[in-house]
C-alpha positions in Angstrom: 0.0 0.0 0.0 3.0 2.3 0.3 4.4 4.0 3.4 3.6 7.4 2.0 0.0 7.1 3.2 1.0 6.4 6.9 1.2 10.0 8.0 1.0 12.9 5.6 -0.7 13.2 2.2 1.1 13.3 -1.1 -0.9 16.4 -2.2 -2.6 19.1 -0.1 -6.4 18.8 0.0 -8.3 21.8 -1.3 -9.5 24.7 0.9 -12.9 24.7 -1.0 -15.4 21.9 -0.4 -15.1 20.4 -3.9 -12.4 18.2 -5.4 -11.9 17.1 -9.0 -11.5 13.3 -9.1 -11.2 12.7 -12.8 -9.0 9.7 -13.9 -6.1 12.1 -14.7 -5.9 13.0 -11.0 -6.3 9.6 -9.3 -3.8 10.7 -6.6 -6.4 12.9 -5.0 -8.7 10.0 -4.3 -5.9 8.2 -2.6 -5.4 11.3 -0.4 -9.0 11.3 0.6 -9.0 7.7 1.7 -5.7 8.2 3.4 -7.3 11.1 5.3 -10.2 8.8 6.4 -7.6 6.2 7.6 -5.5 8.7 9.4 -8.6 10.1 11.2 -9.5 6.6 12.2 -6.1 5.8 13.6 -6.0 9.1 15.6 -9.4 8.5 17.0 -8.6 5.0 18.1 -5.3 6.2 19.7 -7.0 9.0 21.5 -9.7 6.7 22.9 -7.5 3.7 23.4 -10.0 1.4 21.6 -10.4 0.0 18.1 -13.9 1.5 17.5 -16.2 2.5 14.7 -14.9 5.7 13.0 -16.9 5.7 9.7 -20.6 6.0 9.0 -21.5 5.0 5.4 -24.8 6.5 4.1 -25.6 4.9 0.8 -28.7 5.6 -1.2 -30.9 2.6 -1.7 -30.6 2.6 -5.5 -28.3 0.6 -7.8 -25.5 3.1 -7.6 -25.7 3.3 -3.9 -25.5 -0.4 -3.3 -22.6 -1.0 -5.8 -20.5 1.9 -4.5 -21.2 0.8 -1.0 -19.6 -2.6 -1.7 -16.4 -1.0 -2.9 -16.2 1.3 0.1 -16.8 -1.5 2.5 -14.1 -3.6 0.9 -11.6 -0.8 1.2 -12.4 -0.1 4.8 -12.2 -3.8 5.6 -8.8 -4.3 4.0 -7.4 -1.4 6.0 -9.0 -2.6 9.3 -11.2 0.4 9.6 -14.4 -0.3 11.6 -17.5 1.2 10.1 -21.3 1.0 10.1 -23.8 1.3 7.3 -27.1 3.1 7.4 -28.9 2.9 3.9 -31.0 5.9 3.1 -34.3 5.6 1.1 -35.0 9.3 2.0 -33.6 12.1 4.1 -36.3 11.4 6.8 -33.9 9.6 9.2 -30.6 11.2 8.2 -30.2 13.3 11.3 -31.2 10.3 13.5 -28.5 8.0 11.9 -25.8 10.7 12.4 -26.8 11.3 16.0 -26.7 7.6 16.8 -23.3 7.2 15.3 -22.0 10.2 17.1 -23.4 9.4 20.6 -22.6 5.7 20.6 -19.1 5.7 19.0 -16.4 7.8 20.6 -14.1 7.1 17.6 -16.6 8.5 15.1 -14.8 10.8 12.7 -16.0 10.4 9.1 -19.3 10.3 7.2 -19.3 8.9 3.7 -22.4 9.7 1.6 -22.7 7.5 -1.4 -25.0 8.8 -4.2 -26.9 11.0 -1.8 -26.7 14.2 0.2 -25.0 16.3 -2.6 -28.1 18.4 -3.0 -28.6 18.8 0.8 -27.0 21.5 2.9 -24.9 19.1 4.9 -23.0 21.7 7.0 -26.3 22.9 8.3 -27.7 19.4 8.7 -24.7 18.3 10.7 -25.0 21.3 13.0 -28.7 20.6 13.6 -27.9 17.0 14.5 -25.3 18.2 17.0 -22.4 16.5 15.1 -19.0 17.6 16.6 -16.7 19.7 14.5 -14.1 16.9 14.4 -16.4 14.8 12.2 -15.9 15.4 8.4 -18.4 14.5 5.6 -17.3 13.1 2.2 -19.9 13.2 -0.5 -19.7 10.9 -3.6 -22.9 11.7 -5.4 -23.6 11.3 -9.2 -26.5 13.7 -9.0 -25.9 17.4 -9.7 -25.9 20.2 -8.9 -24.3 20.1 -5.5 -25.7 22.4 -2.9 -23.6 25.5 -2.9 -23.2 25.4 0.9 -21.4 22.1 0.4 -19.2 23.4 -2.3 -18.2 26.4 -0.1 -18.2 24.6 3.2 -16.2 26.4 5.9 -12.9 24.7 6.9 -13.6 21.9 4.4 -15.9 20.2 6.9 -17.8 18.9 3.8 -16.0 17.7 0.8 -17.8 16.9 -2.5 -16.0 14.7 -5.0 -16.5 16.2 -8.4 -15.3 14.9 -11.7 -14.5 15.8 -15.3 -18.0 15.1 -16.5 -19.2 18.3 -14.9 -17.0 20.2 -17.3 -18.6 18.4 -20.2 -22.0 19.8 -19.1 -20.3 23.3 -19.0 -21.5 24.0 -15.4 -20.2 27.2 -13.9 -20.2 26.9 -10.1 -21.0 30.4 -8.6 -18.2 31.8 -6.4 -18.4 32.0 -2.6 -19.4 35.7 -2.6 -22.3 34.9 -4.8 -23.8 32.6 -2.2 -24.2 35.3 0.5 -27.4 37.2 0.8 -27.7 40.9 0.0 -27.5 43.6 2.7 -31.2 44.4 2.6 -31.1 47.3 0.2 -34.1 48.1 -1.9 -34.5 46.1 -5.2 -33.6 47.6 -8.5 -36.0 50.1 -10.0 -37.8 49.0 -13.1 -37.7 52.5 -14.5 -35.6 52.4 -17.6 -35.0 56.2 -17.5 -33.4 56.1 -14.0 -29.9 56.7 -15.5 -31.1 59.7 -17.5 -32.7 61.2 -14.4 -29.4 60.9 -12.5 -27.6 62.8 -15.2 -30.3 65.5 -15.1 -30.0 65.7 -11.3 -26.2 66.1 -11.5 -26.4 68.8 -14.2 -29.0 70.7 -12.1 -26.9 70.5 -9.0 -23.8 71.9 -10.8 -25.8 74.7 -12.4 -27.4 75.8 -9.2 -24.0 75.7 -7.5 -25.2 73.1 -4.9 -22.5 71.9 -2.5 -20.6 68.7 -2.5 -23.3 67.1 -0.4 -25.7 66.7 -3.3 -23.0 65.3 -5.5 -21.9 62.8 -2.8 -25.5 61.8 -2.3 -25.8 61.2 -6.0 -22.6 59.2 -6.0 -23.8 57.0 -3.2 -27.1 56.3 -5.0 -25.2 55.3 -8.1 -22.9 53.0 -6.1 -25.9 51.4 -4.4 -27.5 50.9 -7.8 -24.4 49.2 -9.1 -24.2 46.9 -6.1 -27.9 45.9 -6.5 -27.3 45.2 -10.2 -24.3 43.0 -9.3 -26.4 41.1 -6.7 -29.1 40.5 -9.2 -26.5 39.1 -11.6 -25.3 36.8 -8.9 -28.8 35.7 -8.0 -29.4 34.8 -11.7 -26.3 32.8 -11.8 -27.3 30.8 -8.7 -30.8 30.2 -10.2 -29.3 29.0 -13.4 -26.9 26.7 -11.5 -29.8 25.0 -9.6 -32.1 24.8 -12.6 -30.0 22.1 -14.3 -30.3 18.7 -12.8 -28.2 16.0 -14.4 -26.2 12.8 -13.6 -22.5 12.9 -13.7 -19.9 10.2 -13.1 -21.5 7.2 -11.2 -20.6 7.0 -7.6 -19.4 3.4 -8.2 -17.0 4.5 -10.9 -15.5 7.1 -8.5 -15.2 4.4 -5.8 -13.5 2.1 -8.3 -10.9 4.8 -9.0 -10.3 5.2 -5.3 -9.8 1.4 -4.9 -7.5 1.3 -7.9 -5.3 4.0 -6.5 -5.1 2.3 -3.2 -3.7 -0.8 -5.1 -6.9 -2.7 -4.4 -7.1 -4.6 -7.7 -10.3 -6.7 -7.4 -12.2 -7.1 -10.7 -15.6 -7.0 -8.9 -15.1 -3.3 -8.1 -14.9 -2.7 -11.9 -18.0 -4.9 -12.4 -20.0 -2.9 -9.9 -18.9 0.3 -11.7 -20.1 -1.1 -15.1 -23.5 -2.0 -13.6 -23.9 1.5 -12.3 -23.0 3.1 -15.6 -25.4 1.0 -17.7 -28.1 1.6 -15.2 -28.0 5.3 -15.6 -28.0 4.9 -19.4 -31.0 2.6 -19.4 -32.9 5.0 -17.2 -32.3 7.8 -19.7 -30.3 9.8 -17.1 -27.1 9.9 -19.2 -26.8 10.1 -23.0 -25.4 7.5 -25.3 -22.3 9.6 -25.8 -21.6 9.9 -22.1 -22.2 6.2 -21.6 -19.8 5.3 -24.4 -17.3 7.7 -22.7 -17.6 5.8 -19.5 -17.4 2.4 -21.1 -14.2 3.4 -23.0 -12.6 4.2 -19.6 -13.9 1.0 -18.0 -12.5 -1.1 -20.8 -9.1 0.6 -20.4 -9.1 -0.1 -16.7 -10.2 -3.7 -17.3 -7.1 -4.1 -19.5 -4.9 -3.1 -16.6 -6.3 -5.8 -14.3 -4.0 -8.8 -14.9 -5.1 -12.1 -13.4 -2.1 -12.4 -11.2 -2.8 -9.1 -9.6 -6.4 -9.9 -8.5 -6.7 -9.6 -4.7 -9.2 -11.7 -2.8 -10.4 -10.3 0.6 -10.5 -12.6 3.6 -13.6 -14.8 3.2 -16.4 -14.0 5.7 -14.5 -11.3 7.5 -16.7 -8.4 8.8 -15.5 -5.1 10.2 -19.0 -3.8 10.5 -21.5 -2.9 13.2 -25.2 -2.6 13.5 -27.0 0.7 12.8 -27.6 1.1 16.5 -23.9 1.3 17.1 -23.4 -2.0 18.8 -20.1 -3.7 17.7 -19.2 -7.2 17.0 -17.6 -9.0 19.9 -14.4 -9.6 17.8 -13.4 -8.8 14.3 -13.7 -12.3 13.0 -17.0 -13.1 14.8 -19.7 -15.1 13.1 -21.7 -13.1 10.6 -25.0 -11.7 11.9 -27.7 -11.5 9.3 -29.4 -8.6 11.1 -26.2 -6.5 11.0 -26.2 -3.3 9.0 -23.6 -4.6 6.5 -22.6 -7.8 4.8 -19.1 -9.2 4.4 -17.7 -9.3 0.9 -17.3 -13.0 -0.1 -15.5 -14.0 -3.2 -15.6 -17.7 -3.9 -13.5 -17.4 -7.1 -11.7 -14.9 -9.3 -14.3 -13.8 -11.8 -13.2 -12.7 -15.2 -15.1 -10.0 -17.1 -15.4 -9.6 -20.8 -16.7 -6.9 -23.0 -18.6 -7.6 -26.2 -21.0 -5.8 -28.6 -24.6 -6.8 -27.7 -28.2 -5.9 -28.2 -29.8 -3.4 -25.8 -33.0 -5.5 -25.4 -33.8 -5.8 -21.7 -33.1 -9.3 -20.3 -33.3 -10.8 -23.8 -31.2 -13.8 -22.8 -33.6 -14.8 -20.1 -37.0 -14.8 -21.8 -38.5 -15.4 -25.2 -36.9 -13.4 -28.0 -40.2 -12.0 -29.2 -41.2 -10.9 -25.7 -37.8 -9.2 -25.2 -38.3 -7.1 -28.4 -41.9 -6.4 -27.6 -40.8 -4.9 -24.2 -38.0 -2.7 -25.5 -38.9 1.0 -25.5 -37.4 2.0 -28.9 -38.9 -1.0 -30.7 -42.2 -0.7 -29.0 -42.4 3.0 -30.0 -40.9 2.6 -33.5 -43.3 -0.3 -34.5 -46.3 1.1 -32.5 -46.6 -2.3 -30.8 -49.5 -1.2 -28.7 -51.6 -2.0 -31.8 -52.3 -5.7 -31.9 -51.9 -6.0 -35.7 -48.6 -4.2 -35.7 -47.2 -6.3 -32.8 -47.6 -9.6 -34.7 -46.8 -8.5 -38.2 -43.8 -6.2 -37.6 -41.9 -8.4 -35.2 -42.4 -11.5 -37.3 -41.1 -9.6 -40.3 -38.0 -8.5 -38.5 -37.2 -12.0 -37.0 -37.9 -13.8 -40.3 -35.6 -11.5 -42.2 -32.9 -12.3 -39.6 -33.2 -15.9 -40.9 -34.8 -17.1 -37.7 -37.3 -20.0 -37.9 -40.9 -19.4 -36.6 -40.2 -21.7 -33.6 -37.4 -19.4 -32.6 -39.9 -16.5 -32.1 -41.3 -18.2 -29.0 -38.1 -19.5 -27.4 -35.3 -18.2 -25.4 -32.1 -16.9 -27.1 -30.0 -19.7 -25.5 -32.3 -22.3 -27.0 -31.6 -21.0 -30.5 -28.8 -22.7 -32.5 -25.5 -21.6 -31.0 -24.2 -20.3 -34.3 -27.2 -18.2 -34.8 -27.1 -16.9 -31.2 -23.5 -15.7 -31.7 -24.5 -13.4 -34.6 -28.1 -12.8 -33.7 -27.6 -9.2 -32.7 -25.8 -8.4 -36.0 -28.6 -10.0 -38.0 -31.3 -8.1 -36.3 -29.3 -4.9 -36.6 -29.0 -5.2 -40.4 -32.7 -5.8 -40.7 -33.6 -2.7 -38.6 -31.2 -0.6 -40.7 -32.0 -1.9 -44.2 -35.5 -3.3 -44.2 -37.1 -1.1 -41.4 -35.0 1.9 -42.2 -34.6 2.8 -38.6 -32.7 6.0 -38.0 -29.0 5.3 -37.2 -29.3 7.3 -34.0 -31.9 4.9 -32.6 -30.0 1.8 -33.9 -26.8 3.0 -32.1 -28.8 3.2 -28.8 -29.9 -0.4 -29.2 -26.4 -1.7 -29.7 -23.2 -1.1 -27.7 -20.5 -2.7 -25.6 -21.7 -4.7 -22.6 -19.7 -6.0 -19.7 -20.4 -9.7 -19.0 -19.5 -11.8 -16.0 -19.6 -15.6 -15.5 -22.1 -16.7 -12.8 -21.1 -20.0 -11.3 -22.4 -22.1 -8.5 -25.5 -24.2 -7.8 -29.0 -23.7 -6.5 -29.6 -24.0 -2.8 -31.2 -27.3 -3.5 -28.5 -28.5 -5.9 -30.5 -28.4 -9.0 -29.1 -27.5 -12.4 -28.9 -24.0 -13.8 -30.8 -22.4 -16.7 -30.0 -19.4 -18.9 -27.9 -17.8 -16.2 -25.4 -20.7 -16.2 -23.0 -19.1 -18.7 -22.8 -15.4 -17.8 -24.8 -12.3 -16.9 -24.5 -8.9 -18.4 -24.2 -5.6 -16.5 -27.6 -4.6 -17.9 -29.2 -7.8 -16.6 -27.6 -7.2 -13.2 -29.0 -3.7 -13.1 -32.5 -4.9 -13.8 -32.0 -7.6 -11.2 -31.0 -5.0 -8.6 -33.9 -2.7 -9.4 -36.4 -5.6 -9.2 -35.0 -6.7 -5.8 -35.0 -3.2 -4.5 -38.5 -2.3 -5.6 -40.2 -5.6 -4.9 -43.4 -5.5 -2.9 -42.8 -6.4 0.8 -45.3 -4.0 2.3 -48.8 -4.9 1.2 -50.5 -7.5 3.4 -48.6 -6.5 6.5 -50.1 -5.3 9.7 -51.9 -2.1 8.8 -51.8 -0.8 12.3 -48.1 0.1 12.0 -47.0 3.4 10.4 -47.0 3.1 6.6 -43.8 5.2 6.2 -42.0 3.0 8.7 -43.1 -0.2 7.0 -42.0 1.1 3.6 -38.7 2.1 5.1 -38.1 -1.3 6.6 -38.9 -2.9 3.3 -36.4 -0.6 1.6 -33.7 -1.6 4.0 -34.4 -5.3 3.6 -34.4 -5.0 -0.1 -31.1 -3.0 0.0 -29.4 -6.0 1.7 -30.9 -8.4 -0.7 -29.3 -6.4 -3.5 -26.0 -6.5 -1.7 -26.2 -10.2 -1.3 -27.0 -10.6 -5.0 -23.8 -8.7 -5.8 -21.3 -10.3 -3.4 -22.8 -13.5 -2.1 -24.4 -14.3 1.2 -24.0 -16.4 4.3 -27.7 -16.8 5.1 -28.3 -20.1 3.2 -29.1 -18.7 -0.3 -26.5 -18.7 -3.1 -25.7 -15.7 -5.3 -27.3 -17.6 -8.2 -30.6 -18.0 -6.2 -30.7 -14.3 -5.5 -29.9 -13.3 -9.1 -32.3 -15.8 -10.5 -35.1 -14.4 -8.3 -34.1 -10.9 -9.4 -34.3 -11.8 -13.0 -37.7 -13.4 -12.6 -39.0 -10.3 -10.8 -37.4 -8.0 -13.4 -39.2 -9.8 -16.3 -42.5 -9.6 -14.4 -41.9 -5.9 -13.6 -41.0 -5.1 -17.3 -44.3 -6.6 -18.4 -46.2 -4.5 -15.9 -44.6 -1.3 -17.1 -45.4 -2.0 -20.8 -48.9 -3.1 -19.9 -49.5 0.1 -18.0 -48.1 2.2 -20.9 -50.4 0.3 -23.3 -53.5 1.1 -21.3 -52.6 4.8 -21.2 -51.8 4.9 -24.9 -55.0 3.1 -26.0 -57.5 5.1 -23.9 -58.4 8.3 -25.6 -57.5 11.5 -23.6 -55.2 9.8 -21.1 -52.1 11.5 -22.5 -52.5 15.2 -23.1 -50.3 17.9 -24.7 -49.7 21.0 -22.8 -51.4 24.2 -24.0 -48.1 25.5 -25.4 -47.3 22.1 -27.0 -44.0 22.2 -25.0 -44.7 19.0 -23.0 -47.1 16.0 -22.6 -48.5 14.7 -19.4 -50.6 11.9 -17.9 -52.3 11.5 -14.5 -52.9 7.9 -13.3 -55.7 8.1 -10.7 -56.6 4.4 -10.6 -55.1 2.0 -8.1 -52.0 0.4 -9.6 -49.7 -2.3 -8.2 -47.2 -1.3 -5.5 -44.2 -2.0 -7.9 -45.5 0.6 -10.3 -45.5 3.3 -7.6 -41.7 3.0 -7.1 -39.2 5.6 -8.4 -37.4 3.6 -11.1 -40.6 1.9 -12.4 -42.2 5.4 -12.7 -39.2 6.7 -14.6 -39.2 3.8 -16.9 -42.9 4.2 -17.6 -42.4 7.9 -18.3 -39.5 7.3 -20.6 -41.5 4.8 -22.6 -44.4 7.2 -23.0 -42.1 10.1 -23.9 -40.3 8.0 -26.5 -43.5 6.7 -28.0 -45.0 10.2 -28.4 -41.7 11.8 -29.6 -41.0 9.1 -32.2 -43.1 10.8 -34.9 -41.1 14.0 -34.7 -37.6 13.3 -33.5 -36.5 16.9 -34.3 -39.1 18.4 -31.9 -38.9 16.3 -28.8 -40.7 17.5 -25.7 -40.6 16.5 -22.0 -43.1 14.3 -20.3 -44.8 14.9 -16.9 -46.2 11.8 -15.1 -48.3 11.8 -11.9 -49.4 8.7 -10.1 -51.8 8.7 -7.2 -50.5 6.8 -4.1 -53.8 6.0 -2.4 -52.5 4.4 0.8 -50.4 7.5 1.5 -52.9 10.1 0.3 -50.3 11.7 -2.0 -49.3 11.9 -5.7 -46.0 10.8 -7.0 -44.8 13.2 -9.7 -42.0 12.9 -12.1 -40.7 15.1 -15.0 -38.4 13.6 -17.6 -36.8 15.4 -20.5 -35.3 13.9 -23.7 -31.6 13.5 -23.9 -31.5 15.2 -27.3 -33.8 17.2 -29.6 -35.5 19.4 -27.0 -35.6 23.1 -27.8 -33.3 25.3 -25.8 -36.0 27.7 -24.8 -38.3 25.0 -23.3 -38.8 26.2 -19.8 -40.3 23.0 -18.4 -37.4 22.3 -16.0 -37.6 25.8 -14.6 -41.4 25.7 -14.4 -41.2 22.3 -12.6 -38.8 23.6 -10.0 -40.7 26.7 -9.3 -44.0 24.8 -8.9 -42.4 22.2 -6.5 -41.0 25.0 -4.4 -44.4 26.7 -4.0 -46.0 23.7 -2.2 -45.3 21.1 0.5 -43.4 18.2 -1.1 -40.5 15.8 -0.6 -38.1 14.4 -3.1 -38.0 10.7 -4.0 -34.9 8.7 -4.6 -33.0 12.0 -4.0 -34.0 13.5 -7.4 -35.5 17.0 -7.5 -37.4 15.9 -10.7 -39.3 13.3 -8.7 -41.3 14.5 -5.7 -44.2 13.4 -3.5 -47.0 15.9 -3.3 -49.8 16.0 -0.7 -53.2 15.4 -2.2 -54.6 18.8 -1.3 -51.7 20.5 -3.0 -51.7 18.5 -6.2 -54.2 20.5 -8.2 -52.2 23.7 -7.8 -48.9 21.9 -8.5 -50.3 20.3 -11.7 -51.9 23.5 -12.9 -48.7 25.5 -12.4 -46.7 23.0 -14.5 -49.1 22.4 -17.4 -50.4 26.0 -17.3 -54.0 24.8 -17.4 -56.6 24.5 -14.6 -56.7 21.0 -13.2 -60.4 21.1 -12.2 -61.6 22.3 -15.6 -59.5 19.6 -17.3 -60.2 16.5 -15.1 -63.4 17.7 -13.3 
């Protein structure tokens, strides 16, 4: 690991609260982890115990769970004790920090993974009574960062930024732009104010007035200039917060940290690949940005030679429970109720990268079904119409030289020679026969990371389509299905609904972690992944079925009065899985793609609202196309202003997805679509 990390840092850490962690500056990431390690050692020495010094706060999404595994591995290898408290929302953030601070004398560091970047963490830590000696490190893919984090005093909060922010040409306002004005009057709207000042000055000189009048005029002009400068700064801040986007995945940043600390485990790269493809399939990053990330991941994979793969000690846990209680000893038996899971590597997996189709889960269900449930193909062929669904898909598959029996079988059941070139055959048909635009075709095809999945069922039975390997895309869908599966309905209704949902989120988070790294609770990785794939297929069908119902019923999807957006309100009761953040985003993306397919040069956003009857709220989401939207479309700004004018809470830590109280929904909806809700929906 190098003796240079034992005491001082190779490079000075920044005075501001933001740090560039692009691949060209990997050394900075090593410095950050070295600082966490040094703070741990100092705390243990001062308290004369080997206690918990790090609180990990991962978001309960795919990037949160993958980045958390890498961070846990690093801390475990360096014998740093930690605890994990997954966050489904900010509801219990202060509680988790207070518990860690009050029950652990060695507590020195908070690591936020894919969350808290948009939250004023300095103020939040002060409200929770966290001592000044505790420092917060934010690794969040979502932008923009809250400016109080960027300009945190004494670097108590450090945001890890990356080069992708520069691609988005984001200009972070300076520190002086964040402070409020001094209470002076706002600027006058009178456009002739400057001319009046000149007339006043001329009059004062002609009348022989003393210097007092001229000084008074000078003070007014200076005050006017200060007000103009403050208005300019305010506009910059507003523009900064208006743009919500996803930057480098947190798991990619954590891979770079592990790489610099000479922790060369191929699984950390696998987790980074899963995070990257997940953001792409959710429409949160463009194809160009995804290709940019894949290019880097392929380069890093080439650096991982088999002889340099490290394998952590099997079954070792340096973790504690969320309530602060510690294990009796470092190598104590694993507790399934603990707040973290040990990383268990039964073998040295080898990744490969290959061109593949972007059909969700196509290796694990019937080929026709996989194509039917792909957004671009569903929209391009208008598959909500029964006649199109049969005719168009059969034409594509038959022209790819597939036999009729292959339409209703899994890909792995097709002749192996045909399977090897299947994606190229279908691509040629889409380009030549269907004349699909090359932009769409490129989205359907790209490099995919693939990993062997070995082992046996819990009961020792043979494997199915998962036996050979699983792609990063498949694993992403598996994680989402496990995270958003229904574990709430049917429980005791006397308990608090929010608490039941939170407990379900935590249980699902650990199920995702077990699917990634293995488990000691009797179920194999294969069992968990197989369950996730089965749930993902069922979930994908539910999303397309819901979209079909909205598309086929007249008037369910409406254009805005200004034709600058489309929207839909789902009032009827829908399954629990469809009221989850990722499922809603995938439904909105499908509807937006379908409606924008006719005019790709004039693509407009989509606003989706779903009633959550048990909670008495509406779940609202705004999505925008990655390309083709007019620059003067003010939907993002309108959405932000409307959400700030009512009581709401963000979901999945995105400002574009919020939960609105039922009594406030009509006003919120009317402000966004610029049309009276009551007149429209009665």
